[in-house]
Each structure stands twice: as structure tokens, then as C-alpha cells.
N, C-alpha and C positions, 0 to 999 in steps of 0.2 A: 632477400632471404626472409621467408615467412616463418613465423613460429606461432605456437598456440598461445593465446593471450589470457585465457582464464575467464573469470566472471566479472561483470560490472553490475553494480547496484545503483539504481537511481531512485531517490526518495521524492515522491510527488506530494508530500505533505500529509497532514492528518486526514484520515478518511472518515473519522467520526470520534466524538468524545464519548467513549463508553467506559464502563467500570474498570475493574482491576485485572491486570494480566495474571492468568492462572499459573504462570511459571515463575515470575520474579516478584509479583505483588505490586508492580508499579501502577499508580492511578493515572489515568490520562488517555490521550488519543492513541489509537493504532494508526500507523501510516500506510498509505498505498505505495508499494515499491514495484519497480520493474527490475527483473534479473535477466541479464543477457550474456551470452557467451560471445567471444570475439577472437579474431586472429589479428596479429600485429605484424608490421614490418618496421623494424628498428624503432620500437616503442610507440609507433603511431598506429592506432586502430584502423584497420583496413576494411574488415568485414565483421558485421555484427549479425548474429543469428541466434535462434533458440530463445526468443523472448518468452519470459514467464512473468506472471503477475501474482502478487501476494499482498495480504494485509498483515502487517507485522508490528510487534512491540518494538519501538526504537531502542530499548535498553537491552533486551535479551534475545531479540529476533524471533521469539515465539510468534507463530501466526498460522495462516492458512493460505494455501495456494488457490488461486482463482482460475476458473475456466469459463469459456463461452460468454454467456450473457452476464455472468457475475462480474466480469472485468468491467463492462460498461456501467453496471450498477455501482461498483466501488468508485469508479471515476465520478459518477453523479454524486456519491456521498462526499467525496473530496471537495467538489464544488459547493455542495450544500454546507459543509463545515466552514468553508471560507466565507460563504454568504451569512451564515449564522454569527460567526465571529465579527463580521463587519456590521451586523445589525440589520441586514436586509431581509431576513426571514425570522419568524417568531419561534419561540421555544417549542410550541406545539407542533409546528411544521417540521422542525428539526427532529423532534422525538419520533415522529412518524418515519422519517427517513432512516433513523438510526436503528430501529427495531430489526430490520433485515440483517444488519451486520452482527448484532448481538446473537441472533439465531444461528448465523453462519459460524461464529466462533464458539458456539455451545454455551453461551451464558444464559 
């Protein structure tokens, strides 16, 4: 018996440490997330489809959906954030990477 499963959200971690969320006022990183629809068979996901990517505030889920090349760019930002947090890239290099996301979110 197949039934509609709804949506799944996977958090890929911080995409960048940028300013304040315009909806809830939270300071801190926006996260790269994948939203997928799925069908289940007895509570086991059988088919996933309709993948969408977004950069979202983890508190209030305000964010922006990403399309095309922006998805790869956000994935690059998530990797850059991890590298910056680990001390593998400088603040200047990280700031250059983050400017794109700030422009995308309208900051």
C-alpha cells in the first residue's frame, strides 16, 4: 500500500555567518536545506522527488529558495563556512564568499 508521505527537510548546516534575520531578528548563520517530497510504503520512504533547495533561518524558517547555479554556490558557501570555522581560510576570504548570500537575501 503506497501513500503520500509529505515533505522532508534536510539541514546541510550553516551556509554563511551573516547578519540578522529580517523576520525574527536572530543573529547568526542561515542554513542550507533540501526540501523533498516523498511517497511511503508502511512508513518507509520509497520514492523521493521534487527536490528544492533553500537558504533558511533555522529559527523561523525565513529564507529564499535557490535555483540553478545558486544551489551550487550555496553548497560552496556551506563548505567555506565549515573551512572558516575550522581556521582553514582567512576572514577576508570568507567575507568575499559571504557577500553573494547577503545580496541574495536582500541585506
